[in-house]
Short mmCIF file of the C-alpha atoms (twelve columns), coordinates in Angstrom:
data_MODEL
# 
_entry.id   MODEL 
# 
loop_
_atom_site.group_PDB 
_atom_site.id 
_atom_site.type_symbol 
_atom_site.label_atom_id 
_atom_site.label_alt_id 
_atom_site.label_comp_id 
_atom_site.label_asym_id 
_atom_site.label_seq_id 
_atom_site.Cartn_x 
_atom_site.Cartn_y 
_atom_site.Cartn_z 
_atom_site.pdbx_PDB_model_num 
ATOM 1  C CA . MET A 1  -82.200  -31.039 -111.152 1 
ATOM 2  C CA . VAL A 2  -85.639  -32.497 -111.996 1 
ATOM 3  C CA . SER A 3  -87.245  -32.745 -115.350 1 
ATOM 4  C CA . LYS A 4  -90.657  -33.543 -116.814 1 
ATOM 5  C CA . ASN A 5  -92.083  -34.145 -120.218 1 
ATOM 6  C CA . VAL A 6  -95.319  -32.421 -121.146 1 
ATOM 7  C CA . ILE A 7  -97.606  -32.238 -124.156 1 
ATOM 8  C CA . VAL A 8  -99.042  -28.757 -124.890 1 
ATOM 9  C CA . THR A 9  -102.781 -29.030 -124.786 1 
ATOM 10 C CA . CYS A 10 -103.579 -25.225 -125.161 1 
ATOM 11 C CA . PRO A 11 -105.724 -25.120 -128.260 1 
ATOM 12 C CA . ASN A 12 -103.712 -22.095 -129.782 1 
ATOM 13 C CA . GLY A 13 -100.416 -23.186 -128.413 1 
ATOM 14 C CA . ILE A 14 -98.320  -20.618 -126.541 1 
ATOM 15 C CA . HIS A 15 -99.405  -17.167 -127.646 1 
ATOM 16 C CA . ALA A 16 -98.716  -13.764 -126.153 1 
ATOM 17 C CA . ARG A 17 -101.127 -14.109 -123.110 1 
ATOM 18 C CA . ASN A 18 -99.863  -17.597 -122.215 1 
ATOM 19 C CA . ALA A 19 -96.269  -16.466 -122.659 1 
ATOM 20 C CA . SER A 20 -96.739  -13.523 -120.453 1 
ATOM 21 C CA . GLU A 21 -98.273  -15.743 -117.662 1 
ATOM 22 C CA . ILE A 22 -95.377  -18.199 -118.075 1 
ATOM 23 C CA . VAL A 23 -92.782  -15.316 -117.789 1 
ATOM 24 C CA . GLN A 24 -94.464  -13.773 -114.715 1 
ATOM 25 C CA . PHE A 25 -94.471  -17.179 -112.950 1 
ATOM 26 C CA . ALA A 26 -90.823  -18.023 -113.989 1 
ATOM 27 C CA . MET A 27 -89.640  -14.538 -112.646 1 
ATOM 28 C CA . GLN A 28 -91.029  -15.441 -109.261 1 
ATOM 29 C CA . CYS A 29 -89.248  -18.831 -109.017 1 
ATOM 30 C CA . ARG A 30 -86.079  -19.231 -107.105 1 
ATOM 31 C CA . SER A 31 -85.134  -22.105 -109.278 1 
ATOM 32 C CA . GLU A 32 -83.448  -22.101 -112.561 1 
ATOM 33 C CA . LEU A 33 -85.862  -23.133 -115.336 1 
ATOM 34 C CA . MET A 34 -85.318  -24.319 -118.888 1 
ATOM 35 C CA . ILE A 35 -87.724  -25.623 -121.586 1 
ATOM 36 C CA . THR A 36 -86.560  -27.799 -124.461 1 
ATOM 37 C CA . VAL A 37 -88.843  -27.921 -127.545 1 
ATOM 38 C CA . GLY A 38 -87.227  -30.087 -130.338 1 
ATOM 39 C CA . GLU A 39 -83.650  -28.869 -130.658 1 
ATOM 40 C CA . ARG A 40 -84.227  -25.547 -129.165 1 
ATOM 41 C CA . ARG A 41 -83.696  -24.549 -125.492 1 
ATOM 42 C CA . VAL A 42 -85.845  -21.702 -124.171 1 
ATOM 43 C CA . ASN A 43 -85.433  -19.636 -121.054 1 
ATOM 44 C CA . PRO A 44 -89.050  -19.152 -119.771 1 
ATOM 45 C CA . LYS A 45 -87.995  -15.800 -118.173 1 
ATOM 46 C CA . GLU A 46 -87.619  -14.247 -121.646 1 
ATOM 47 C CA . ILE A 47 -90.873  -13.625 -123.443 1 
ATOM 48 C CA . PHE A 48 -89.168  -13.252 -126.806 1 
ATOM 49 C CA . SER A 49 -87.568  -16.643 -126.528 1 
ATOM 50 C CA . LEU A 50 -90.910  -18.189 -125.662 1 
ATOM 51 C CA . MET A 51 -92.673  -16.514 -128.575 1 
ATOM 52 C CA . ALA A 52 -89.788  -17.251 -131.137 1 
ATOM 53 C CA . ALA A 53 -90.059  -21.073 -130.176 1 
ATOM 54 C CA . SER A 54 -93.528  -21.139 -131.875 1 
ATOM 55 C CA . ILE A 55 -94.881  -23.724 -129.361 1 
ATOM 56 C CA . LYS A 56 -97.960  -25.311 -130.746 1 
ATOM 57 C CA . GLN A 57 -100.685 -27.689 -129.494 1 
ATOM 58 C CA . GLY A 58 -99.354  -31.171 -129.468 1 
ATOM 59 C CA . ASP A 59 -95.761  -30.128 -129.064 1 
ATOM 60 C CA . GLU A 60 -93.739  -32.265 -126.509 1 
ATOM 61 C CA . LEU A 61 -91.690  -30.120 -124.096 1 
ATOM 62 C CA . ILE A 62 -89.042  -31.108 -121.741 1 
ATOM 63 C CA . LEU A 63 -89.211  -28.867 -118.557 1 
ATOM 64 C CA . GLN A 64 -86.174  -28.771 -116.368 1 
ATOM 65 C CA . CYS A 65 -85.863  -27.116 -113.001 1 
ATOM 66 C CA . SER A 66 -82.797  -26.741 -110.733 1 
ATOM 67 C CA . GLY A 67 -82.759  -25.072 -107.367 1 
ATOM 68 C CA . GLU A 68 -84.289  -24.491 -103.953 1 
ATOM 69 C CA . ASN A 69 -87.963  -25.296 -104.789 1 
ATOM 70 C CA . GLU A 70 -87.306  -27.278 -107.937 1 
ATOM 71 C CA . GLN A 71 -90.018  -29.975 -107.587 1 
ATOM 72 C CA . GLU A 72 -92.776  -27.471 -106.659 1 
ATOM 73 C CA . ASP A 73 -91.756  -25.016 -109.380 1 
ATOM 74 C CA . LEU A 74 -91.638  -27.883 -112.010 1 
ATOM 75 C CA . GLU A 75 -95.176  -28.863 -111.137 1 
ATOM 76 C CA . LYS A 76 -96.517  -25.450 -111.417 1 
ATOM 77 C CA . LEU A 77 -94.686  -24.595 -114.592 1 
ATOM 78 C CA . GLY A 78 -96.053  -27.894 -116.271 1 
ATOM 79 C CA . LYS A 79 -99.663  -26.756 -115.478 1 
ATOM 80 C CA . LEU A 80 -99.223  -23.557 -117.411 1 
ATOM 81 C CA . PHE A 81 -98.941  -25.670 -120.682 1 
ATOM 82 C CA . LEU A 82 -102.207 -27.553 -120.222 1 
# 
């Protein structure tokens, strides 16, 4: 398992369009992905979970990835929050 901390730089945080892109990417990954924001753990393969997390610009996230392409998937996932 690998993890990475990222700060959300998207001016509007994670809204419907961003969330859709994240879910589409996550569904293609062979790795297991998890996002932690504050005390909440979010499965990036579930759009409702992402939207309910109310991720805003400046929020610090912990991205976790475990599996076959974990390092590559982690780097790509991290870029979706910038």
